[in-house]
Phi, psi and omega in degrees: 000130180278334180250134181241134178059039176076003181286158178273146172299154183302325183286345183253008178289154180302323180294318180295319179295320179298315179295323180294317179296317180298315180295318183292325179295315178292324177294320178296318178297318178296320180295319178293323178294319180295335179279346179273102187294321180294318179295318180293322176298317177297318178296321178295318179297317179297316179297318178296320180296317177296317181296315181295316185288327184266333181256326184306314181300339179294338182255006181264136177277003186245024183288346180287343178056037177288150180277128178234099184297330181287346182251019183297129172053042177278139178290168180304138178211186185293329179277323180237097189297330177246020178079192179233162182263194185292346178250012178078017180270150181291123184290321181299316178295319179297321179296317179293319177294321177295323178297324175304312183291312183297315180291323178295316178298315180297316181291316182293317179294326177295315180298316180295315182292321178292318179297311182293315181295318181292320181294311180292322178295320179293319178296316180295318182287329183276312184276330182052208178061222184295319180300317179296316181296315182294311183295314184288326179291321175297317178297318178297322179298317179290327181288337179286341179263125177304134188294321184293311175300324178296319177295322177299316181296314181294322177295322177295325177295323177298319178293322180294324180276000178055052177291133181303141181303325182289343179262345185294329180301317182289325179289324176297322175303314181294321180296316181295320178291329180295322182272348184260340186291330183299318179296321178294318180298322180294318178294317180294320179301315179298321179291322179293321177300327177284317184290327185292347178263001181285166185297322183293330177285325175296322177294321178297323178293319179296323180287352177079025178292149180290159179298322180297318181291321179295324182287313187268340182257341184236318182281304184299320176300329178285350178266357184304313178301318179297318181292325177297317179295314180299316182297315183295324180283335183278340181297314180299317179295323179292318177298317180294318179296317178297320180295321179295314179299315181293326179296322180272009177074021183245001181250232178288130187257152171301151011278358176291119185275141167223165179298324181293312182284343172291320176292322179297326180291345181241042186264011177266165187295323181295314178297321182295321184273321190251345182230065182294340180293348179279328186242338180293314181302309179294325177296318178295322179297318177298312181300310183295320181293314182295315180297315182295318179296318180294321177297316179293320178296321177297320177296318177297321179296322181295327185261341185250334183279117180301330182290343180271348184278140182257000000 
């Protein structure tokens, strides 16, 4: 007999059934994601891009970025697979180093914006009242201003204030998260307004749980699938925004390389026509990363967003 004295087998206890359902739901989502060929292709490209940019420079003999006047603007060859730039530096190594900065800025700004937006959106949706009015009105004010011109203005202020180049990367992260959190907060607020009326939240209220516990132990965990989708889709936009700012000289400044300022360094007609190895590699990296991240994010949305399920 598997059950003694009327007890339930370990596999049939409510806790075991709950864990089994939770595991099966995530396993089902993973299985559906693996079946989406476009999403998996995008995920593989993103993983390769991170691996190449963060590990590749470790195997390059040109990481010192020394100036070699005799190697200025050399086309691709066996020693320099993507040629050299106007200062004789290896373009392939510069592209990988620039990818480190661009991907780090995109990832860090995404984490900051998702954290800030989800926290403020959850507070606004749960407490409502004055907190909701203050948070949402500030968010609405930021949403009325187009993000790109606002970033241009803030970037121009950084140049006017002569912020050191080594510090601009961190400030660009904060700027990107500053302009992205209102949209995330609005989506999270709408989801919280829906969740707070569900049966499990009414049961939590009947049990007398504190507002903090209901918010952080019951509401926010149910937002994890939505936040994963938002985060995956926002990385591509953050990388693109950073590249645009750097291209116009308002983001991360040389000598710190990014894909955007590498393209900006080759913005004259001679480089465009006769030295394509200076601008095609960083441009292709931006294009491939943004497309791959969006494909992977769309796949995650299809398997994790309840509104997408039929």
